[in-house]
N, C-alpha and C positions, 0 to 999 in steps of 0.2 A: 616448538614450532608455532607459527600465528597465523591462523584462519583466514584466507582471502577467497571471497566471490571470484567464480569465475565469469570473463566478460558475459557470457549468453545470461548466466541469472545475474547480472548487474542490470541489464539490458533488459529481463522479464520483473524485476522486482523495480525497477524505474517506470517499465507500460503499465504496472500494477497501481501503485499508488498515482500517474497521471490518470488513468481513466477513476480508479476511486475518492479521488479528491476535483475532478473536474469540474468547473462549476459554468453555467450558463448564462450566455452573455448579457449586459456587460461586463458581467466578471470575469476576471483573468483566473482563468486554472490555476495549479500549482505553475511558479515560474521555473525554469530549468536548477537554477541553482539550490532551489526548494526540495529538488526531485533528488538531482546529487548529494544532499545531505542525510535525505531520507537513507537513501542507499547504502549510506558511509554508516548510520546510525544504525541500519539492519548487521550492518559486516561486522562492527564492533559487537553487537549484540549475541551476535552467533559466536561469537570469540570460546568465550569458558562455557557456551552449552557442551553437552556431554555430545560425545561421537556421534550413540545410537541417535538421539534426538533431533541434531543438525542433520544427518541421514536421511530420515524420516522427513525434515521440513524439507531438505532439497530435495529430493524425491517427488514431493507435493507440490513443487515448485518445478518441477519439470511436467508434471500432468498436467498443471495450467498453463505452461508454456506450449505442449503440443493438443491442449482441447479443441481450440478450433478446429486441426484435421482430424479428431475422434469425432465430434461432430457434425464431421463434410459441412463446416460452413466454411472453410478456408482450406487453403495447401499449405499455408507459411504458418509457423508459429506466431503465440501472441504478440509479440512486440512486433511484430509485422503488421496487425490490422493498425486501420484506421483507428482514431479516437473513438469516434462515435459506435464501432463494434465492438472494440475492446469494451464500451461503459455496457452496452448489449448484453455481453459476456457475462460480464459480472454482474448485472440483474438479472440474468437466467440461471448461474449459480445460487445465487442468493436466496430466489426461490423454490430451488430444485429440492427434492426429496430424494435424491439420490447422495449418501453421506461420502461416494467418493469426490462428487461432483461441492458438499455444502462443508464440508471439513476442512478441507483448502482454502476455502475463499472466508473460514470465520475466523481461521490461523492468521492469515493474511493479513486481512483486513484490521484484526486485534495490532499484531506486532507493527502495522504501518500505521495506525491511528496511532498508538503509545508513542511514537515514534515524532509525527507528524505536528499533535499537537500542544509535546512538552517544550517547545520554541517559543517563549515568551514575545519576542517581537513577530513572529508567525501571527500569533495569538492576537496583539495589537493590532496588525494587518487585516485581520480580519473581523476585525470589532470589538474582540472580545479586553473591556477596558483593565485588566487585568486584578492581579490579588489585591493591592495597596485598595484601587478606586473602588473594588469590588466591595472591600472592606471597611472602608469611608460609605460606600453607599446603603450598607447594611444597616450599620450605626444608624444614620440618620432616619432610615426608613424604620426603624425598630422607637 
């Protein structure tokens, strides 16, 4: 039986990705299509993962989801926060010395980055020339 993320899990992953990859103006943050593809990639990634690992990752996601309530910064879940507050919460998690806050941040930052940056079209849109151009550049620089 294939694994599918629940709607609340999809919303939390999407909100995490939007905050993680947000760009200051005038640059645009991730487009809605990018965020949808990101969540789809994560869902596909979690399908072959062992049940134990998947349960632990999803429990960590629930922790992130309810962290604003646990830290008394909001009465709603992570995905309901405005983008600027989600960004500040991720920054707080990144600087935290509390393992329970740091480990989920590292796990999801790694997974989301892996899927976000694997699309060549998205890399080119961000200014990365692509592997072919990089190889040509390296040859001319040598």
